[in-house]
FILUM-830908 format. One record per residue: x, y, z of N, C-alpha, C in turn; residue number from 1. Coordinates in nm, 4 decimals, decimal comma, padded with zeros to 6 digits. Layout:
{node {X Y Z} {X Y Z} {X Y Z} NUM}
...
// end
This chain:
{node {28,5646 03,4184 15,4681} {28,4775 03,3653 15,5803} {28,6421 03,3116 15,6562} 1}
{node {28,5907 03,3633 15,7484} {28,6654 03,3053 15,8780} {28,6814 03,1748 15,9157} 2}
{node {28,7661 03,0570 15,9655} {28,7454 02,9576 16,0050} {28,8160 02,9200 16,0988} 3}
{node {28,8256 02,8475 16,1461} {28,8540 02,7595 16,3067} {28,8476 02,6006 16,2814} 4}
{node {29,0230 02,5775 16,3352} {29,0211 02,4327 16,3199} {29,1364 02,3823 16,4389} 5}
{node {29,1039 02,2976 16,4737} {29,1911 02,2656 16,6025} {29,2713 02,1199 16,5205} 6}
{node {29,3698 02,1625 16,5824} {29,5351 02,0726 16,5059} {29,5550 01,9496 16,6265} 7}
{node {29,6338 01,8749 16,5490} {29,6776 01,8007 16,6185} {29,8446 01,7694 16,5247} 8}
{node {29,9644 01,6695 16,5662} {30,0510 01,6437 16,4597} {30,1103 01,5424 16,5394} 9}
{node {30,1965 01,4437 16,4598} {30,2144 01,3407 16,5035} {30,3900 01,3882 16,5653} 10}
{node {30,3894 01,3678 16,6846} {30,5547 01,4025 16,7900} {30,6456 01,3392 16,6826} 11}
{node {30,6289 01,2631 16,5984} {30,7363 01,1324 16,5341} {30,7305 01,2643 16,4187} 12}
{node {30,6332 01,2691 16,3025} {30,6531 01,3458 16,2040} {30,5547 01,4829 16,2549} 13}
{node {30,6048 01,5683 16,2329} {30,5770 01,6622 16,2485} {30,5246 01,7984 16,1316} 14}
{node {30,3573 01,8469 16,1307} {30,3735 01,9020 15,9711} {30,2292 01,7341 15,9137} 15}
{node {30,2612 01,6514 15,9784} {30,1050 01,5574 15,9642} {30,0361 01,5398 16,0535} 16}
{node {29,9404 01,5395 16,0895} {29,7965 01,4489 16,1840} {29,7060 01,4896 16,1457} 17}
{node {29,6508 01,5905 16,2557} {29,4991 01,5472 16,2090} {29,4548 01,7046 16,2871} 18}
{node {29,3492 01,7363 16,1800} {29,2949 01,9366 16,1690} {29,1467 01,8782 16,1796} 19}
{node {29,0383 01,9478 16,3179} {28,8525 01,9357 16,3014} {28,8233 02,0540 16,2713} 20}
{node {28,7130 02,1266 16,2625} {28,6909 02,2377 16,2507} {28,6537 02,2745 16,4019} 21}
{node {28,6316 02,3788 16,4768} {28,5734 02,4565 16,5523} {28,5620 02,5856 16,5616} 22}
{node {28,4711 02,6497 16,7434} {28,4706 02,7308 16,7576} {28,6267 02,8071 16,7701} 23}
{node {28,6165 02,9446 16,7976} {28,8004 03,0088 16,8199} {28,8453 02,9944 16,9418} 24}
{node {28,7540 02,9795 17,0105} {28,7389 02,8541 17,1859} {28,8111 02,7331 17,1698} 25}
{node {28,8090 02,6768 16,9858} {28,9131 02,5320 17,0287} {28,7882 02,4085 17,0512} 26}
{node {28,6572 02,4741 17,0652} {28,5792 02,3747 17,1284} {28,5148 02,3328 16,9632} 27}
{node {28,4893 02,1625 16,9639} {28,4970 02,0377 16,8460} {28,3163 02,0335 16,8309} 28}
{node {28,2470 02,0563 16,7621} {28,1203 02,0290 16,7544} {28,1219 01,8572 16,7476} 29}
{node {28,1546 01,8234 16,8587} {28,0849 01,6471 16,7911} {27,9946 01,5697 16,7239} 30}
{node {27,8841 01,6745 16,7928} {27,7577 01,6292 16,6165} {27,7675 01,6056 16,5405} 31}
{node {27,8814 01,6468 16,4626} {27,8742 01,7636 16,3184} {28,0500 01,6244 16,2757} 32}
{node {28,1340 01,6004 16,3447} {28,1817 01,5528 16,2767} {28,1348 01,3572 16,1831} 33}
{node {28,1859 01,3484 16,1128} {28,1471 01,2256 16,0133} {28,2316 01,1046 16,1267} 34}
{node {28,1660 00,9938 16,1621} {28,1999 00,8703 16,2553} {28,3387 00,7988 16,2850} 35}
{node {28,4102 00,8659 16,1646} {28,5818 00,8020 16,1892} {28,6279 00,9309 16,1816} 36}
{node {28,5915 01,0625 16,1581} {28,7036 01,1767 16,2198} {28,6347 01,2136 16,3509} 37}
{node {28,5234 01,1891 16,4484} {28,5051 01,1756 16,5911} {28,5941 01,0924 16,6389} 38}
{node {28,6241 00,9548 16,6128} {28,7313 00,8282 16,5660} {28,8842 00,8847 16,6642} 39}
{node {28,8657 00,9636 16,5196} {29,0505 00,9771 16,5321} {28,9945 01,1370 16,6438} 40}
{node {28,9294 01,1880 16,6717} {28,9145 01,2874 16,7677} {28,9423 01,2869 16,8972} 41}
{node {28,8858 01,1434 16,9238} {28,8289 01,1222 17,0929} {29,0182 01,0446 17,0782} 42}
{node {29,0702 00,9829 17,0062} {29,1871 00,9027 16,9647} {29,3085 01,0186 17,0298} 43}
{node {29,3092 01,1419 16,9198} {29,3823 01,2450 16,9639} {29,3971 01,2869 17,0713} 44}
{node {29,2668 01,3148 17,1975} {29,2668 01,3673 17,3008} {29,2661 01,2616 17,4023} 45}
{node {29,2004 01,1589 17,3630} {29,2612 01,0637 17,4983} {29,3775 01,0123 17,4798} 46}
{node {29,5269 01,0974 17,4385} {29,6533 01,0177 17,3772} {29,6446 00,8902 17,3304} 47}
{node {29,5461 00,8415 17,2535} {29,5794 00,7331 17,2561} {29,6846 00,7069 17,1360} 48}
{node {29,6588 00,8631 17,0821} {29,7422 00,9231 16,9504} {29,8564 00,9103 16,9651} 49}
{node {30,0036 00,8987 16,9460} {30,1236 00,9890 16,9981} {30,1111 01,1488 16,9252} 50}
{node {30,0255 01,2267 16,9676} {30,0580 01,3823 16,8725} {30,0405 01,4664 16,9756} 51}
{node {30,1062 01,6186 16,9094} {30,0626 01,7075 17,0106} {29,9562 01,8264 16,9330} 52}
{node {29,9333 01,8271 17,0390} {29,7770 01,9425 17,0725} {29,7846 02,0756 16,9972} 53}
{node {29,8359 02,1361 16,8744} {29,8427 02,2589 16,9048} {29,7338 02,3770 16,8844} 54}
{node {29,6724 02,3111 16,9595} {29,5513 02,4582 16,9969} {29,4697 02,4626 16,8176} 55}
{node {29,4662 02,6216 16,8306} {29,3143 02,6329 16,7917} {29,4042 02,7774 16,6394} 56}
{node {29,4040 02,7378 16,5203} {29,3800 02,7907 16,4182} {29,2840 02,8499 16,3209} 57}
{node {29,3263 02,9715 16,3285} {29,2830 03,0770 16,2831} {29,3110 03,0603 16,0568} 58}
{node {29,1725 03,0535 15,9975} {29,2247 03,0862 15,8564} {29,1164 03,1254 15,8098} 59}
{node {29,1455 03,1670 15,7014} {29,0231 03,2064 15,5780} {28,9836 03,1630 15,4404} 60}
{node {28,9204 03,1071 15,4284} {28,8385 03,0068 15,3611} {28,8409 03,1354 15,2083} 61}
{node {28,8699 03,0747 15,1632} {28,8756 03,1114 15,0462} {28,7566 03,0905 14,9644} 62}
{node {28,6673 03,2133 14,8760} {28,4780 03,1446 14,8116} {28,5468 03,0658 14,6713} 63}
{node {28,4279 02,9535 14,7129} {28,4252 02,8207 14,6039} {28,3964 02,9273 14,4589} 64}
{node {28,4949 02,8919 14,3518} {28,5493 02,9685 14,2786} {28,3575 02,8914 14,1543} 65}
{node {28,2780 02,9701 14,0911} {28,1144 02,9949 14,1034} {28,1699 02,8663 13,9278} 66}
{node {28,0991 02,7765 13,9326} {28,0955 02,6986 13,7802} {27,9994 02,7730 13,7548} 67}
{node {28,0403 02,7455 13,5992} {27,9480 02,8074 13,4682} {27,9785 02,7402 13,3377} 68}
{node {27,8110 02,7231 13,2854} {27,8122 02,6701 13,1858} {27,7042 02,8074 13,0752} 69}
{node {27,7500 02,7142 12,9643} {27,6294 02,8060 12,8466} {27,5022 02,7356 12,8218} 70}
{node {27,3889 02,7934 12,8237} {27,2686 02,7543 12,7762} {27,2531 02,7305 12,5938} 71}
{node {27,1850 02,6806 12,5600} {27,1485 02,6464 12,4252} {27,1086 02,7942 12,3474} 72}
{node {27,0484 02,8609 12,4300} {27,0376 03,0292 12,3549} {27,1706 03,1136 12,3685} 73}
{node {27,2155 03,0538 12,4350} {27,4219 03,1406 12,4796} {27,4291 03,1545 12,5905} 74}
{node {27,3199 03,1537 12,6424} {27,3161 03,3152 12,8148} {27,4453 03,2172 12,8788} 75}
{node {27,4528 03,2015 13,0119} {27,5910 03,1414 13,0693} {27,4670 03,1629 13,1728} 76}
{node {27,4990 03,0165 13,2130} {27,4281 02,9690 13,3136} {27,5470 02,9124 13,4631} 77}
{node {27,4641 02,9613 13,5947} {27,5976 03,0012 13,7305} {27,4731 02,7863 13,7451} 78}
{node {27,6738 02,8068 13,7510} {27,6059 02,6193 13,8325} {27,6413 02,6022 13,9496} 79}
{node {27,5174 02,6475 14,0274} {27,5879 02,6297 14,1933} {27,4664 02,6149 14,2712} 80}
{node {27,4020 02,4610 14,2482} {27,2874 02,4122 14,2993} {27,2493 02,2561 14,1790} 81}
{node {27,1505 02,2396 14,2457} {27,1636 02,0875 14,1584} {27,0184 02,1175 14,0662} 82}
{node {26,9688 02,1708 13,9889} {26,8694 02,2056 13,9298} {26,9670 02,4352 13,8697} 83}
{node {26,9200 02,4131 13,8179} {27,0035 02,5741 13,7804} {26,9442 02,6208 13,6347} 84}
{node {26,8933 02,6997 13,6269} {26,7989 02,7807 13,5349} {26,8547 02,9158 13,4822} 85}
{node {26,8686 02,8847 13,3231} {26,8995 02,9894 13,2322} {26,8013 03,1098 13,2733} 86}
{node {26,8822 03,2247 13,2855} {26,8104 03,3347 13,2841} {26,7285 03,4003 13,2118} 87}
{node {26,8229 03,4072 13,0878} {26,8068 03,4056 12,9789} {26,6774 03,3075 12,8830} 88}
{node {26,6305 03,1921 12,8970} {26,4836 03,1632 12,8142} {26,4576 03,0582 12,9719} 89}
{node {26,4877 03,0319 13,0246} {26,4033 02,9622 13,1748} {26,4284 02,8268 13,1299} 90}
{node {26,5262 02,7215 13,0149} {26,5714 02,5885 13,0708} {26,6251 02,5805 13,2026} 91}
{node {26,5819 02,4840 13,2552} {26,6904 02,4111 13,3678} {26,8025 02,3142 13,3354} 92}
{node {26,8985 02,3055 13,4093} {27,0013 02,2506 13,3540} {27,0434 02,1473 13,4895} 93}
{node {27,1047 02,0758 13,5119} {27,1235 02,0183 13,6225} {27,2340 02,0615 13,6630} 94}
{node {27,3331 02,0553 13,7539} {27,4567 02,0891 13,7536} {27,5643 02,0532 13,6906} 95}
{node {27,5244 01,9623 13,6217} {27,6190 01,9214 13,5526} {27,6030 01,9135 13,4321} 96}
{node {27,5675 02,0629 13,3552} {27,4913 02,0218 13,2104} {27,4160 01,9788 13,1284} 97}
{node {27,3323 01,8696 13,2091} {27,2199 01,8059 13,1298} {27,0692 01,8564 13,1304} 98}
{node {27,0516 01,9113 13,0211} {26,9262 01,9885 13,0229} {26,8549 01,8793 13,0970} 99}
{node {26,7474 01,9562 13,1787} {26,6202 01,8945 13,3308} {26,5352 01,9447 13,2199} 100}
{node {26,4734 02,0820 13,1759} {26,3623 02,1062 13,1609} {26,3620 02,2415 13,0763} 101}
{node {26,3173 02,1829 12,9664} {26,3045 02,2747 12,8229} {26,2368 02,4213 12,8482} 102}
// end
């Protein structure tokens, strides 16, 4: 999956700073940022932080490895949601492999 981020690095410490998710043109969805990230973004853009705007960087996000557990019946159970059903016997497990329903 292709992702984009707008990056700012500290002038006195290149390589450290901030990165904010954005579109390919560098537009950051301010409504989606947590309040602390929004505060940091504004300080970067307004010049309150001594940072350099490095622009937009594109990267590919690797797929998350899928966690897997094993049911009492021996079948593998994909732990990819809050309640995870066994395809073999129908038991349901929580994502941390606690039996929810037999």
